[in-house]
C-alpha positions in Angstrom: 7.4 3.3 -26.1 3.7 3.7 -26.9 1.5 3.8 -24.4 0.0 0.0 -24.1 -3.2 1.1 -22.4 -4.0 3.3 -25.2 -3.4 0.9 -28.2 -3.9 -2.5 -26.8 -7.7 -3.6 -25.6 -7.3 -5.0 -22.2 -7.4 -8.7 -22.3 -6.9 -10.7 -18.9 -7.2 -14.0 -20.9 -3.4 -13.5 -20.6 -3.4 -14.2 -17.1 -5.5 -17.6 -17.2 -3.5 -18.5 -20.1 -0.3 -17.7 -18.0 -1.4 -19.1 -14.8 -2.2 -22.3 -16.5 1.1 -22.5 -18.5 2.8 -22.2 -14.8 0.9 -25.1 -13.5 2.0 -27.0 -16.5 5.2 -26.2 -15.8 5.4 -28.0 -12.6 6.0 -31.3 -14.0 9.1 -29.7 -15.7 12.8 -29.9 -14.5 14.7 -27.1 -13.2 17.2 -27.4 -16.0 14.4 -26.9 -18.4 12.3 -24.2 -17.0 12.9 -21.0 -14.9 9.5 -21.5 -13.5 9.8 -25.0 -12.3 13.2 -24.0 -11.0 11.2 -21.5 -8.9 8.2 -24.0 -7.6 10.5 -26.9 -6.7 12.4 -24.4 -4.3 8.7 -24.0 -2.8 6.7 -21.2 -1.4 10.0 -19.1 0.4 11.5 -18.9 -2.7 8.6 -17.9 -4.8 7.5 -15.3 -2.5 10.9 -14.1 -2.3 11.1 -13.5 -5.8 7.7 -11.8 -5.6 8.9 -9.5 -3.0 12.4 -8.4 -5.1 9.6 -8.1 -7.9 7.5 -5.8 -5.9 10.1 -3.5 -4.6 11.1 -3.1 -8.4 8.0 -2.4 -9.5 7.7 0.3 -6.9 10.6 1.9 -8.0 9.8 2.5 -11.7 6.4 4.1 -10.0 8.1 6.3 -8.1 10.6 7.2 -10.7 7.7 8.1 -13.2 9.1 5.5 -16.0 5.8 4.0 -17.2 7.4 2.0 -20.0 9.5 0.1 -16.9 6.5 0.2 -14.7 4.7 -2.0 -17.1 7.8 -4.4 -17.3 8.2 -4.6 -13.8 4.5 -5.2 -13.5 4.4 -7.8 -16.0 7.5 -9.3 -14.1 5.4 -9.0 -10.9 2.2 -10.5 -12.0 4.1 -13.4 -13.4 5.8 -14.1 -10.1 2.5 -13.4 -8.3 0.6 -16.4 -10.0 4.0 -18.7 -9.5 3.4 -17.8 -5.5 -0.2 -18.7 -5.8 0.5 -22.1 -7.9 3.0 -22.6 -4.9 0.5 -21.8 -2.5 -2.3 -24.1 -4.3 -4.2 -21.0 -4.4 -5.9 -20.8 -7.8 -6.0 -17.6 -9.8 -10.1 -18.2 -9.6 -10.3 -17.9 -6.0 -8.5 -14.5 -6.2 -10.8 -13.7 -9.1 -13.6 -14.5 -7.0 -12.2 -12.4 -4.3 -12.0 -9.5 -6.3 -15.6 -9.9 -7.7 -17.3 -10.4 -4.0 -15.2 -7.0 -3.3 -16.7 -4.9 -6.4 -18.9 -2.4 -5.4 -18.1 -2.0 -1.9 -16.1 1.3 -0.8 -12.4 0.2 -0.1 -12.9 2.2 3.1 -15.9 -0.5 4.0 -14.3 -3.5 2.7 -11.4 -3.1 4.8 -13.2 -2.1 8.1 -15.0 -6.0 7.5 -11.7 -7.9 7.1 -10.5 -5.7 10.5 -13.3 -6.5 12.4 -13.8 -10.1 11.4 
């Protein structure tokens, strides 16, 4: 597999679009939509699946398998968005936190959270 990072321009709109699709799936039935099945299972089920995908992502990273890492990261991002939807946390809120942290040293940002 070619490295997608070198062949495809970064398109973060896909995250917003996927988030919108996930939100729309809330009204569907578990029989017609995997996303609806996860959401109807509640935050615990969504978070459990997110954790499973996180572990699979770590395994792919440690194995040095870039293709598998890209696949697992896509799964992880999807399940993160599902978990955010289940928790009623809009993706825009997460993006606002990232924007606010931009330009801060990671060490300084971490220290500010520890002290507050």
